[in-house]
C-alpha positions as a Markdown table, in Angstrom:
| # | Residue | x | y | z |
|---|---|---|---|---|
| 1 | Asn | 3.1 | 3.4 | 1.3 |
| 2 | Ser | 6.9 | 3.9 | 1.4 |
| 3 | Thr | 7.0 | 6.7 | 4.0 |
| 4 | Arg | 9.2 | 6.0 | 7.0 |
| 5 | Met | 10.1 | 7.9 | 10.3 |
| 6 | Ser | 13.5 | 8.5 | 8.8 |
| 7 | Asp | 11.8 | 10.8 | 6.2 |
| 8 | Phe | 11.1 | 13.3 | 9.1 |
| 9 | Asp | 13.2 | 15.4 | 11.5 |
| 10 | Val | 11.7 | 15.2 | 15.0 |
| 11 | Leu | 11.4 | 18.7 | 16.5 |
| 12 | Arg | 10.0 | 17.7 | 19.9 |
| 13 | Lys | 7.6 | 15.4 | 21.8 |
| 14 | Leu | 4.2 | 17.0 | 22.2 |
| 15 | Gly | 2.6 | 14.5 | 24.5 |
| 16 | Lys | 2.4 | 10.9 | 25.6 |
| 17 | Gly | -0.6 | 8.8 | 26.5 |
| 18 | Ser | -1.5 | 5.2 | 27.2 |
| 19 | Phe | -1.7 | 4.3 | 23.5 |
| 20 | Gly | 1.3 | 6.2 | 22.1 |
| 21 | Val | 3.3 | 9.3 | 21.6 |
| 22 | Val | 2.8 | 12.5 | 19.6 |
| 23 | Trp | 5.7 | 14.3 | 17.9 |
| 24 | Ala | 6.1 | 17.6 | 16.1 |
| 25 | Val | 8.1 | 16.9 | 13.0 |
| 26 | Thr | 9.2 | 18.4 | 9.6 |
| 27 | Arg | 9.6 | 16.4 | 6.4 |
| 28 | Lys | 13.2 | 16.3 | 5.4 |
| 29 | Arg | 12.4 | 16.9 | 1.7 |
| 30 | Asp | 9.9 | 19.7 | 2.2 |
| 31 | Ala | 11.5 | 22.9 | 1.1 |
| 32 | Arg | 8.9 | 24.9 | 3.0 |
| 33 | Lys | 9.8 | 23.1 | 6.2 |
| 34 | Arg | 6.2 | 22.9 | 7.3 |
| 35 | Thr | 5.5 | 21.4 | 10.7 |
| 36 | Phe | 3.4 | 18.3 | 11.0 |
| 37 | Val | 2.3 | 16.0 | 13.8 |
| 38 | Ile | 3.0 | 12.3 | 13.9 |
| 39 | Lys | 0.9 | 10.3 | 16.2 |
| 40 | Gln | 2.5 | 7.0 | 17.0 |
| 41 | Ile | 0.1 | 4.4 | 18.2 |
| 42 | Ala | 1.3 | 1.1 | 19.7 |
| 43 | Met | -0.6 | -1.7 | 18.0 |
| 44 | Gly | -1.2 | -4.8 | 20.1 |
| 45 | Pro | -0.3 | -8.2 | 18.9 |
| 46 | Arg | -3.9 | -9.2 | 18.3 |
| 47 | Arg | -5.3 | -8.7 | 14.8 |
| 48 | Ala | -8.3 | -6.9 | 16.4 |
| 49 | Asp | -6.0 | -4.3 | 18.0 |
| 50 | Gln | -4.3 | -3.7 | 14.7 |
| 51 | Glu | -7.6 | -3.4 | 12.8 |
| 52 | Glu | -8.9 | -0.9 | 15.4 |
| 53 | Ala | -5.8 | 1.3 | 14.9 |
| 54 | Ile | -6.0 | 1.2 | 11.1 |
| 55 | Asn | -9.7 | 2.0 | 11.3 |
| 56 | Glu | -8.8 | 5.3 | 13.0 |
| 57 | Cys | -6.9 | 6.2 | 9.9 |
| 58 | Arg | -9.8 | 5.4 | 7.7 |
| 59 | Val | -12.1 | 7.6 | 9.8 |
| 60 | Leu | -9.6 | 10.5 | 9.8 |
| 61 | Ala | -9.1 | 10.3 | 6.1 |
| 62 | Lys | -12.8 | 10.8 | 5.5 |
| 63 | Leu | -13.1 | 13.8 | 7.8 |
| 64 | Asp | -13.1 | 17.3 | 6.2 |
| 65 | Ser | -13.9 | 20.0 | 8.7 |
| 66 | Pro | -12.3 | 23.2 | 9.8 |
| 67 | His | -12.8 | 21.9 | 13.3 |
| 68 | Val | -10.7 | 18.8 | 12.9 |
| 69 | Val | -7.0 | 18.6 | 12.2 |
| 70 | Lys | -6.2 | 17.4 | 8.7 |
| 71 | Tyr | -5.1 | 13.8 | 8.1 |
| 72 | Tyr | -2.3 | 13.5 | 5.5 |
| 73 | Glu | -1.1 | 9.9 | 5.5 |
| 74 | Ser | -0.2 | 6.9 | 7.7 |
| 75 | Phe | 2.5 | 4.2 | 7.7 |
| 76 | Ile | 3.7 | 1.3 | 9.9 |
| 77 | Ala | 6.9 | 1.7 | 11.8 |
| 78 | Glu | 8.7 | -1.0 | 13.6 |
| 79 | Pro | 7.9 | -2.5 | 16.0 |
| 80 | Asn | 4.2 | -2.5 | 15.5 |
| 81 | Arg | 3.6 | 1.2 | 15.6 |
| 82 | Leu | 1.0 | 2.9 | 13.4 |
| 83 | Cys | 2.2 | 6.4 | 12.5 |
| 84 | Ile | -0.4 | 9.0 | 11.5 |
| 85 | Val | 0.8 | 12.2 | 9.9 |
| 86 | Met | -1.5 | 15.1 | 10.7 |
| 87 | Glu | -1.8 | 18.8 | 10.5 |
| 88 | Phe | 0.1 | 20.7 | 13.2 |
| 89 | Ala | -2.3 | 23.1 | 15.1 |
| 90 | Pro | -0.1 | 24.9 | 17.6 |
| 91 | Lys | -2.6 | 27.6 | 18.7 |
| 92 | Val | -5.7 | 25.4 | 19.1 |
| 93 | Arg | -6.9 | 24.9 | 22.6 |
| 94 | Ala | -9.9 | 22.8 | 23.7 |
| 95 | Arg | -12.7 | 24.8 | 25.2 |
| 96 | Pro | -13.8 | 23.6 | 28.6 |
| 97 | Arg | -17.1 | 21.8 | 28.6 |
| 98 | Ser | -20.0 | 23.7 | 30.0 |
| 99 | Arg | -22.1 | 21.9 | 32.6 |
| 100 | Arg | -25.7 | 21.5 | 31.7 |
| 101 | Cys | -28.4 | 21.0 | 34.4 |
């Protein structure tokens, strides 16, 4: 895959967690200027860490549900960051879990 972070304009940071950062972006060459999300995951130096991160992409690529954001592509950015390009869902909010007795 030849995609790079430089192919995107970063609009804003959406969040940060222990494994990485999520950005709202637009693709520079997209005439429609659709907003996407790039989830940057820091991959550890161990091969097992890298395989776990790449496995997330494989799982996302297979999902096809109206209840899951769409996966578009992924690429590796330096240094050791897996970037996952996904659908932007600005109005989606998680429902609180109900407690069952």
